[in-house]
N, C-alpha and C positions, 0 to 999 in steps of 0.2 A: 209777426214777421211775414212779409210778403214774399211770394216766389221771386219777385224782382230783386230781392235782397240776397238771393243765393244764386251762385253760378258754378256749375261744374265744368272743369276742364279749361280754366284760364280766366283772364280778366278782360277779354276783348269786347265785352258789352257793357260792363259796369259803369263806365264813364260817359256813356251816351246820354244826350239830353232826353231821349225817349227810348225805351227798350224796343228793340227790333220786333219782338213778338207782339208788343202792344200796338206798334204801327201797322204791322201786317193784319192783325185782328180788326183794328179800327177802320181799316180801309178795305176789308173783305177781299184781300188778295188771295189768289189761288196758291196751291202748293208750289208750283213752278215760279210764280212771281215772288212769293215769299222768300224762296231760296236765293233769287237774284238779289233782293234787298239785303238779306242776311250776309251773303258773301261780299257784296260791294261795301257794305257799311263797316266791315271789320278788317278788310285786307291790309290797311295801314297799321293796325294795332297788333298784328300777330308777330310774336317774337321770331318765328321761323321765316318771316318774309311773306309778302302778300301775293306773289305771283300765282301761287297755286289757287288761292281764293278767287282771283280774277279769272283764272281758267275755268273754275267751277261755275262762276256766274255766267260766263260766256256759254258754257255747256247748257245751262238751263235756258238762256236766251235762245240758243239754237233750237232747243226742244219746243219752246213757245212758238217760234217761227214755223217749225215743222208741223205742229199740231193745229195752229190757227190760220196759217197761210199756205194752203195747198197750192201746187203749181198752177192749176186752172184758176183758182181764186186770184192769185197774184197776177197772172197774165190778164185776166179780165179787168182787174183794177188798173193795170198799166194801160190797157187799151182805152178804158173809160177816161183816163187822164190825158189822152192825146198822144200816147206813146207810139213811136214808129210812124208818125205822120209828117 
């Protein structure tokens, strides 16, 4: 029996064509990226509704933006693309 055959806490991953954690591992995604994938892939399958999962995914996206795109970096990229000209 594979770990993919066992799920604790619901059935929201079992019917996926590829298990979320297999996708995350195969694509070498970071913890933050992996959580975005996790929450977005399951939000429609949750019995309690998916809005909370979408909010969680957005929270992780906000953290990615915060950590990977500092204000000076974003402003520099904007200027290099012809912004404010």
